[in-house]
C-alpha positions in Angstrom: -37.8 47.8 38.3 -35.4 45.5 36.2 -31.9 44.4 37.6 -29.5 47.0 37.6 -27.3 47.1 34.2 -23.8 47.0 34.4 -22.3 48.9 31.6 -19.2 47.7 29.7 -17.2 50.7 31.1 -17.8 49.2 34.5 -16.7 45.8 33.4 -13.6 47.2 31.9 -12.9 49.2 35.0 -13.2 46.1 37.1 -10.6 44.1 35.2 -8.3 47.0 35.3 -8.5 47.5 39.1 -6.8 44.4 39.8 -4.0 45.4 42.3 -0.4 44.3 41.5 1.7 42.9 44.2 3.6 46.0 44.3 0.8 47.9 45.0 -0.5 45.7 47.8 3.0 46.0 49.5 3.0 49.6 49.2 -0.6 49.5 50.8 0.6 47.4 53.7 3.9 49.5 54.3 1.9 52.8 54.6 -0.6 51.0 56.8 2.4 50.0 59.0 3.6 53.6 59.1 0.4 54.5 60.5 -1.9 55.5 57.7 -5.5 54.4 58.5 -7.5 51.8 56.4 -10.2 54.5 55.5 -7.5 57.0 54.5 -5.8 54.3 52.1 -9.0 53.5 50.9 -9.6 57.0 49.6 -5.7 57.1 48.2 -6.1 54.0 46.1 -9.7 54.4 45.4 -10.7 50.9 46.9 -13.3 49.9 49.4 -12.4 49.6 52.9 -13.2 45.9 52.8 -10.6 45.3 50.2 -8.0 47.1 52.0 -8.7 45.2 55.1 -8.5 42.0 52.9 -4.9 42.9 51.9 -4.1 43.7 55.4 -5.2 40.2 56.6 -2.8 38.6 53.8 -0.1 41.0 54.6 2.2 38.2 55.7 2.1 36.4 52.6 2.1 39.5 50.3 5.2 40.7 52.1 7.0 37.7 51.3 6.0 37.1 47.8 9.0 38.1 45.4 7.6 37.3 42.0 9.7 36.6 39.1 10.7 39.2 36.6 7.5 40.5 34.7 4.7 38.9 37.3 2.6 41.8 38.2 -0.4 39.6 39.7 -0.1 36.4 42.1 -2.9 33.9 41.8 -3.4 30.9 43.7 -2.2 28.5 40.7 1.2 30.5 41.2 3.1 29.0 44.2 6.2 30.0 45.9 7.9 26.9 43.9 6.5 28.3 40.5 8.0 31.9 41.4 11.4 30.0 42.1 11.6 28.0 39.1 11.4 31.1 37.0 13.7 33.4 38.8 16.3 30.5 38.6 15.4 29.5 35.1 16.0 33.4 33.8 19.6 33.1 35.5 20.3 30.1 33.5 19.2 31.6 30.3 21.2 34.6 30.8 24.0 32.4 31.6 23.5 30.6 28.3 23.0 34.0 26.3 26.5 35.1 28.0 28.3 31.9 26.7 26.8 32.3 23.2 24.5 29.4 23.3 21.2 29.3 21.6 18.1 27.4 23.2 15.2 26.0 22.0 11.4 25.9 23.6 12.0 22.2 24.6 15.2 22.5 26.0 14.0 25.4 28.4 10.9 23.7 29.5 13.1 20.3 30.3 15.4 22.7 32.6 12.3 23.9 34.1 11.1 20.8 35.0 14.5 19.8 36.4 14.5 22.6 38.3 11.1 22.1 39.6 11.7 18.5 40.6 15.1 19.7 42.5 13.1 22.4 44.3 10.4 19.8 45.6 12.8 17.3 47.0 14.0 20.6 49.1 10.5 21.1 50.3 9.1 17.6 51.5 6.5 19.6 53.7 4.5 21.2 51.1 3.3 18.3 49.9 0.1 20.1 48.1 2.9 21.8 45.9 5.4 18.8 45.4 3.5 16.9 43.1 5.0 15.9 39.7 1.9 16.5 38.0 1.6 20.2 39.6 4.1 21.8 36.9 4.0 20.6 33.3 5.9 23.3 31.8 3.6 23.7 28.9 3.3 25.6 25.6 1.3 28.0 27.3 3.3 28.7 30.4 6.5 29.0 28.0 4.8 31.9 26.0 4.0 33.6 29.2 7.6 33.3 30.6 8.8 34.5 27.4 6.7 37.6 27.4 7.3 38.4 31.0 11.2 38.0 30.6 11.9 39.2 27.3 13.9 36.3 26.4 13.3 36.1 22.7 16.9 36.9 21.5 18.3 33.7 23.0 15.4 31.3 21.8 16.0 29.4 18.9 12.9 28.2 16.9 12.7 24.5 16.0 14.6 21.7 17.3 18.1 22.4 18.7 20.5 21.1 16.4 23.6 19.2 17.8 26.5 20.5 15.4 25.6 22.1 11.7 27.9 19.8 9.7 26.7 21.0 6.4 27.3 24.7 7.3 30.6 23.7 8.8 31.8 22.1 5.5 30.6 25.3 3.3 32.5 27.4 5.6 35.5 25.5 5.6 35.4 25.6 1.8 34.9 29.6 2.1 37.9 29.9 4.8 40.2 28.1 2.3 39.4 30.5 -0.6 39.4 33.5 1.6 43.1 32.3 2.8 44.2 31.5 -0.4 43.2 34.9 -1.9 44.7 37.1 1.3 47.8 34.9 1.2 47.6 34.3 4.9 50.2 32.1 6.6 49.5 30.3 10.0 51.7 32.7 11.8 49.0 35.5 11.0 45.9 33.6 11.8 44.4 33.6 15.1 41.6 32.3 17.3 40.1 33.3 20.8 37.8 31.4 22.8 36.2 31.8 26.4 36.2 28.9 28.9 34.8 28.4 32.7 37.2 27.2 35.2 36.4 26.4 38.8 39.7 26.7 40.1 39.0 25.4 43.7 37.6 22.0 42.6 39.1 18.6 42.8 37.7 15.6 41.0 34.7 14.0 42.5 35.5 10.7 44.2 39.0 12.5 45.9 39.3 12.2 49.5 41.9 12.6 52.0 42.3 9.1 53.1 44.3 9.8 56.3 41.9 12.2 57.5 38.8 10.6 56.3 37.6 14.1 55.2 36.1 15.0 52.0 37.8 17.3 49.6 35.7 20.2 48.3 33.8 18.6 45.4 31.2 21.1 44.9 31.3 24.0 42.4 30.7 27.2 44.5 30.0 29.9 42.3 32.7 32.3 44.1 35.2 29.9 42.7 34.3 30.4 39.0 36.0 32.3 36.8 36.4 32.7 32.9 39.5 32.5 30.8 39.8 34.0 27.4 42.7 31.8 25.6 44.2 33.0 22.2 46.8 31.7 20.1 47.9 31.7 16.2 47.7 28.4 14.1 51.3 28.0 13.9 51.2 27.7 17.6 54.4 30.0 18.4 52.4 33.1 19.5 50.2 32.8 22.7 48.4 35.9 23.7 48.2 36.9 27.6 44.9 35.4 28.6 42.0 37.6 29.7 40.6 36.5 33.2 37.5 37.8 34.8 36.3 37.0 38.1 33.4 38.1 40.7 35.9 40.2 42.7 37.9 43.4 41.4 40.3 43.2 44.4 40.2 39.8 46.2 41.5 39.9 49.5 44.9 37.8 48.6 45.8 40.4 46.4 46.0 42.9 49.2 47.7 40.3 51.5 50.4 39.7 48.8 50.6 43.2 47.5 49.7 42.2 43.9 49.9 44.8 41.1 47.2 43.5 38.6 49.4 45.1 35.9 52.1 42.9 36.5 49.9 39.8 36.1 50.3 37.4 33.4 46.7 37.7 32.6 44.4 40.7 32.0 42.2 41.0 34.9 38.6 42.2 34.8 35.6 41.5 37.2 31.9 41.6 37.5 29.2 39.9 39.3 28.9 36.9 36.8 32.7 36.4 36.2 31.4 36.5 32.4 33.4 38.3 29.5 31.4 41.3 28.2 31.7 43.0 24.9 33.4 45.8 26.8 35.9 43.4 28.4 36.7 41.7 25.1 36.9 45.2 23.0 39.6 46.3 25.8 41.6 43.3 25.6 41.7 43.5 21.4 43.1 47.0 21.9 45.2 46.8 25.0 46.5 43.2 24.8 45.8 41.3 21.6 46.5 44.1 19.0 49.8 45.4 20.6 51.0 41.7 20.8 50.4 40.7 17.6 51.8 43.8 16.2 55.3 43.2 18.1 55.2 39.4 17.0 54.7 40.4 13.2 57.2 42.9 13.6 60.0 41.0 15.5 59.3 38.0 12.8 59.5 40.4 9.6 56.0 39.4 8.5 53.6 41.2 6.6 51.5 43.4 9.0 48.3 41.8 8.7 46.1 39.4 11.1 43.2 37.4 11.0 41.3 36.8 14.1 38.6 33.8 14.2 35.5 34.1 16.6 32.4 32.5 17.4 28.9 34.1 17.7 29.1 34.7 21.5 27.5 38.1 22.3 30.7 39.0 24.1 32.2 39.4 20.5 30.9 42.6 19.1 29.7 42.1 15.5 31.2 45.3 14.3 34.6 44.8 15.9 36.6 44.9 12.5 35.1 48.4 11.3 35.6 49.9 14.8 39.0 49.0 15.0 41.6 51.9 15.9 43.6 53.2 13.3 46.8 51.6 14.7 45.1 48.2 14.4 43.4 48.1 11.2 45.6 45.5 10.1 43.4 43.2 12.1 40.6 41.4 10.4 37.9 39.6 12.2 36.1 36.7 10.9 33.3 35.0 12.4 32.2 31.2 12.7 28.8 30.1 11.2 26.2 29.3 14.5 26.3 26.1 15.7 29.6 25.0 14.4 32.0 25.9 17.4 32.3 22.0 18.1 33.5 21.0 15.0 35.5 24.2 13.8 36.8 26.0 16.7 40.5 25.4 17.0 40.4 26.2 20.7 37.7 23.6 21.5 39.7 20.9 19.6 41.4 19.9 22.6 43.4 23.0 23.5 41.1 24.1 26.4 40.8 20.6 27.5 44.7 20.2 27.5 44.9 23.4 29.5 42.8 22.1 32.3 44.5 18.8 32.5 48.0 20.8 32.6 46.1 23.1 35.5 45.1 20.0 37.3 48.6 18.8 37.1 50.0 21.6 38.6 47.4 22.0 41.1 48.3 18.7 42.2 52.1 19.4 42.1 51.6 22.6 44.5 49.6 20.3 46.7 52.4 17.6 46.8 55.2 20.1 47.2 53.4 22.1 50.5 52.5 18.9 52.4 56.0 17.7 51.8 57.9 20.9 52.9 55.5 22.1 55.5 53.7 20.8 58.4 50.4 21.4 56.8 48.2 18.8 56.1 46.3 18.7 52.5 43.0 19.6 53.9 44.7 22.7 55.8 46.4 23.8 52.8 43.3 23.7 50.2 41.1 25.4 52.9 43.3 28.1 54.5 46.2 28.6 52.0 45.1 27.8 48.4 43.9 31.3 47.0 43.4 32.9 43.8 46.9 34.4 43.9 48.4 30.6 43.6 45.6 29.8 41.3 47.0 32.6 39.0 50.6 31.0 39.0 48.8 27.8 38.4 46.9 29.1 35.4 50.2 30.7 33.9 52.1 27.3 34.1 49.4 25.4 32.6 49.2 27.9 29.7 52.6 28.0 28.9 52.8 24.3 29.0 50.1 23.8 26.2 52.6 22.8 23.3 53.1 24.3 19.9 52.2 21.1 18.6 48.9 20.9 20.5 47.8 24.8 19.4 49.1 23.8 15.8 47.4 20.6 15.4 43.8 22.1 16.8 43.4 23.4 13.3 43.4 20.4 11.4 39.5 20.4 10.7 39.3 23.9 10.0 42.8 24.5 8.3 44.4 21.3 7.4 47.0 22.9 5.3 48.1 24.7 8.1 49.0 21.6 10.1 52.3 20.1 10.4 52.8 16.8 8.9 53.9 15.1 12.1 50.9 16.1 13.7 48.6 13.6 11.8 51.1 10.7 13.1 49.3 10.1 16.4 51.9 11.6 18.9 49.5 13.6 20.6 47.1 11.2 22.2 50.4 9.7 23.8 51.5 13.0 25.2 47.9 13.2 26.4 48.1 10.0 27.9 51.4 10.6 29.9 49.7 13.9 31.3 46.8 11.8 32.8 48.6 8.9 34.3 51.2 11.9 35.9 48.2 13.4 37.5 46.9 10.2 38.8 50.6 9.4 40.2 50.5 12.7 41.8 47.2 12.1 43.5 47.8 8.7 44.8 51.3 9.8 46.2 49.1 12.2 48.3 46.9 9.4 49.6 44.1 10.3 47.2 41.8 7.9 45.6 41.8 9.1 41.9 42.0 7.7 38.3 42.0 8.7 34.9 38.3 8.6 34.4 37.9 11.2 37.6 40.4 13.5 35.8 38.5 13.4 32.4 35.4 13.9 34.2 36.8 16.7 36.1 37.5 18.5 32.9 34.0 18.0 31.5 32.4 19.0 34.8 33.9 22.7 34.2 31.5 23.2 31.3 28.6 21.0 32.5 25.2 22.4 33.4 24.8 24.5 36.3 22.6 22.6 38.9 19.6 24.3 40.8 21.8 25.0 43.9 24.7 26.6 41.8 22.0 28.5 40.1 20.6 29.8 43.5 24.2 30.5 44.4 24.6 32.7 41.7 21.3 34.3 42.0 22.3 35.2 45.6 25.8 36.6 44.4 24.1 39.0 42.0 21.3 40.2 44.2 23.8 40.8 47.0 25.7 42.8 44.6 29.4 41.4 45.3 30.9 44.3 43.7 30.0 46.8 46.3 31.2 44.5 49.0 34.7 44.0 47.3 34.9 47.8 46.7 34.8 48.1 50.8 38.2 46.3 51.2 40.0 49.0 48.6 43.0 50.6 50.3 41.8 54.1 48.6 38.2 53.7 49.6 36.9 57.1 51.0 35.8 56.8 54.7 32.1 57.0 54.8 30.2 60.2 56.6 29.1 59.2 60.1 25.4 60.7 60.4 24.2 60.7 64.0 21.3 58.8 65.1 19.6 62.1 66.1 19.7 63.7 62.6 18.4 60.4 61.0 15.5 60.5 63.9 14.8 64.3 63.2 14.8 63.8 59.2 12.4 60.8 59.5 10.0 62.8 61.7 10.0 65.9 59.2 9.4 63.3 56.4 6.4 61.6 58.4 5.1 65.0 59.0 5.3 66.3 55.1 4.1 62.9 53.9 0.9 63.3 56.1 0.1 66.8 55.2 0.4 65.7 51.2 -1.9 62.8 52.1 -4.4 64.8 53.4 -4.3 68.2 51.4 -3.2 67.3 47.6 -6.3 66.3 45.5 -4.3 63.6 43.3 -4.3 61.1 46.2 -3.2 58.0 43.9 -0.3 60.0 42.4 0.8 61.6 45.2 0.6 58.5 47.2 2.8 56.3 44.7 5.5 59.2 44.7 5.8 59.3 48.4 6.1 55.5 48.3 8.5 55.9 45.7 10.7 58.6 47.6 10.3 56.4 50.8 11.7 53.3 49.2 14.5 55.1 47.4 15.6 57.7 49.6 14.6 56.8 53.2 15.0 52.9 53.4 18.9 53.5 53.6 18.5 55.5 56.6 16.1 53.2 58.3 18.4 50.4 57.8 20.9 52.2 59.6 18.7 53.2 62.6 17.4 49.6 62.7 21.1 48.2 62.9 22.1 50.6 65.3 19.1 49.7 67.5 20.6 46.0 67.2 23.9 46.8 67.9 22.7 48.9 71.1 20.8 46.1 72.6 23.4 43.5 71.8 25.9 45.9 73.7 23.8 46.3 76.6 23.4 42.6 76.9 27.0 41.9 76.6 27.5 44.6 79.4 25.1 43.3 81.7 26.5 39.7 81.3 30.1 41.3 81.7 29.0 42.7 84.8 27.1 39.7 86.3 29.9 37.6 85.6 32.3 40.2 87.2 29.9 40.4 90.6 29.9 36.6 90.7 33.9 36.4 90.2 34.2 39.0 93.1 31.6 37.1 95.1 33.5 34.0 94.7 36.8 35.7 95.5 35.5 37.2 98.8 34.2 33.9 99.7 37.6 32.1 99.1 39.6 35.0 101.3 36.8 34.4 104.1 37.7 30.9 104.2 
């Protein structure tokens, strides 16, 4: 008899029968809940030896948290490779939210940079920590793109710096539009977003007297995004949109802050990024009414032009969706990759705002340390909060001069810029601001120079480091907004469920699931459905029970220790009285 033939169907089934990580984790969990190996083999239609192999590897499988899109773990994909893709996806999403386009070359370069940083942190894993272990090849990139679905943000070809030709063409078209529609500088507005690490000092700054370093890092929880907007004449500043990671910071409750009374439009999400909804709300609730009032008060024709870049937060059909009340607002978008050349807010307005923010921050530090017993470090650590930050943001935005706002249009619309702004007064003003910031810093005993201040302004826009990506990922995974809601005054009290009720319910579920596993003919389908129900519905109650057991153990330990200390104290007193 010849060798047994293996049909093509069998070969196909064998390939299909590779188990995903989720399925393996599901098997392990069911085994830990008491399901026997032989029953698992029947449910999942695999041999008992396969199930046993999975159970032997349960520690590694349970700890595996694969990147998005990865279903099968191989020996070639280490934990570092998984971490690279998770952090890289966070970075790419940040780029997408900022309206940046990235190429395969840029993404692969960032992946190698993240890998190098992770390797440094894992010196003990020398087998993984080899520079040759991760090449970020074209094949890897294709698979990463398929797994994560990032095609929309990836630009084909080499990344252009700034598209000068497109910018020149746009300037001509813009001039023709302005002439045709008879727009004047008072009627043309520009809006742009920028990040601000509001609790960051210049990198080299330290407290000389205490020999303690000031916070020089950029914790993601101290990041916010501002959307600044003004017209070309510089005499109409619109209330900024501010997006923070917390809807109701603790400082708001302490200082009894009403968000409706703030000098900014306050919004919040986990990434502290402007979304389309936030931007649309701002147009209808802040920008539209403010511009309408401004035009009426100045007896100008009721029409306005809003210049925007192509950031995802700016809806492409914004003009078409305008409410009837704001039909006088027309929207014009800048060509891709011309922001650094044409966007007025990027022409020193935002950098000037951040220098003014730093100046007023230093002024506040000086004022507090001179008039209180607080040291600079104590003020920075315990008394500088988001409420004070909002006051400084308002001062800085009000301090951006009409001349600065007007001269920012010299590239896109030179005819709108007053002649005096071409005469060179602006650089002198900026130099004076730098010198004042440096002088304030030195008066507090800080080591700071003009280079440090300029570096700080640039750092607000620089690439997120691997550590910052980790922190941002952690914030997103811990659902920071859910934690924030617990501090709201109007929060409804959570219904208390007794431990007995939870135990009874879990026992009933265990009985029901065992019955279904034994009696239902569709073993695989019902097994997965049961596991899904267990994860979705019951894990919450199990975590409550587990937390109470830990608390009970801690309370018992503390009571025993207190009783022991009390006994020892009584014994000492008795001994003292006897003597």
